C-alpha angles and dihedrals in degrees: 000000000000137000115253128224109192115207138176089241140062119247116203127195114278096023121123112235119193116192137186112220117205109133114098093235094055091045085057091049090055090049090052093047091055088063092061130081110275094248092055097051111116146081140229115264111209126178118242113245093186131010132020140283105248124069134038092265097037099102116070102161136011135200112253098230121063141154128250110242110212112211111236106165139009123199107187124204123218092249095056098264119118143196112222135186121214136166131213114259129163126359120238142182122229109236096178141337113250129202105229094167092258127128088234127066120266127189143186107240141181120221116237122227120234103232126184096214094200136060094233119023094173100096093045095047092048090053090049089052092048093049093044089056089053090048092049090051091049091050090047090049090052090060105273097139096185092057094093093054095072117121117252117275120266123242095221107097095217094048091047093051091054095045091051091047089054097041103049118091099247139147119253092257094058095042090048091054089054090051090051094051106131095220139020089244091057091048093051091047091053090047091053089060095043094047090051091051097043095046091055091049093047092049090052094053115089094211142346136197113265110285120196105216089178092061126124117218115249135185135197106224 
């Protein structure tokens, strides 16, 4: 059983997620988390399928798969608001929403295993890294001045698959599909197709507004 934090973005494992907390229900969530052991403090981030982030009746439908956001730092404001820093941990699937008597959502979840899905992911991950470099160059050439500031790509296939899922300029539906991929191999295969498509699109565009591929998603709940 975990608290849920619906957002209009997709959090993937390993990604840093800063949030500004101002709604009373999430202030209460922070107070409740402070009562837990430090290694248990966190909440499930799930992308909103229908509705919006702010307001008690804003969320009408959620995606089923999300990522646990481990709470790492809290910077309180004098008026009760807070800036917090979390990072994506394990993936989960929502089994059912549960009324725990809290102002925020809670759910019974099952944790999802991280499966390789292939005996040797090396060739596929290297191809994803190669195509991502081409995609990054295309985005930079289209006017995204921050594209060159991304960190170097990791060697680990699973970490690479999540970094690429977070860094590509995709809509929520496509990023959610990458999060839900049953194996690292499946995720890398999907990213190969998306990178091929997006690189061609970027190369055909004369210019784009600056896009920060090194960004971290943030919310204002």
